[in-house]
N, C-alpha and C positions, 0 to 999 in steps of 0.2 A: 159672652155677654148674657147676663141674667135679665129676663124680661117678665113683666107682669102684663096681662092683657085684660082690659076692662071690657067685659061682656062675654058671657058664656053662651053664645048663640051663633047664628050664621055669620054675622059680621066679624065676630071674634075668630071664627073658624077661617074666614078669608084672610085675616091678618096672620094667623098661625101658619097657614100654608104659603104666605108671601114672604115669610122670614127666611134669611139665609140659613144654611145647614148648621152653622156654628152657633146659632142663637139657642139659648136654653130658656124655654118658657117654664117658670117655676110655679106659676099659679094663674088662674083666671079669677077675676073679681066680678061679682054679680050682686045686685041688690035683692034678687029674688031669694027669699029664705028657703024656697023649695029646692034651689040649685046648690045653696051653700052646704058645705060638708060632704058634697059628692064629688065626682070627677067628671070632666068634660074632655074628650079626646085623651083620656088617661091621665089628666092633670088635675090637681085639686082645685076646687072652686071655693073661694074665701069671701067673707064680707069685707066691705070697705074698712071697717074698724081694725082689721088684721094687717093692713098694709104697712103701718110703721114697724111691725115686727119682722118684716121680710127684708132680706138683703137683695137688692135689685139695682140694676144699672139704668133701666128704662121702663116706664109704664106707658103702654100704648092704649089709647082709648078708641074703642070701636062703637061708640055710642053717638047717636045723632045730636045729642045735647052736650057735645064735648066741651064747649066753652063754659057751660055751667059746672060740669064735672071738674074741669081744670081749676076753676075759681074756688070750688069747695075744697079740693085736694090741697091746693097751695095755701089756702087760708086756714082751714080747720086742722089739717094734718101736718102742715109745714113742709110738704114735699117741694123741693126746688123745681121751679118751672122748667128748667133745662132737662129734667129727668122725665118730662111728660111729652108725649108725641100724639098728635091727632092726624093720622095718615090720610083720612078721607078728605080733610080740608086741604091738605097739601097734594093730593092726587097720587099718593104712593102705591096704592093698591092696583095690582095688575091681575085682572080676572083670568087671563089666559094661563098664566103661571099657576094660579090656584087650581084650575081645571086639570092641568097636567099632573100636579101633585095628588089630587083626589083620585084621578084615574090610576096612578101608580099604587096608591093605597088599596084600591079595589083589586087590582091585579095581584098584589101580594097576598091579599086575603084568600084569593081563589087558589093559590099555589100551596 
């Protein structure tokens, strides 16, 4: 499954580390021009305007204003609502799993 994550910061990182192993994050989306064109966790950071050019199955919003972002995406860019997920609203994020994945990354870096 190809996934876009809205938010190249800690909340986006939490989502990234909560995803199943078979999920493929193809880009982070961020409104900060400082982050756009760079990478976050080794993944490209793109502006909102680039979303229509990406092939994706699901866009996950890690933003506190997810309702406003969703309304803008479905209205202005025409992204179907069923392709957008707000996991914080639904309580999908498990911080324990995130911590274990982060620890695993740190251990791999030291080896």
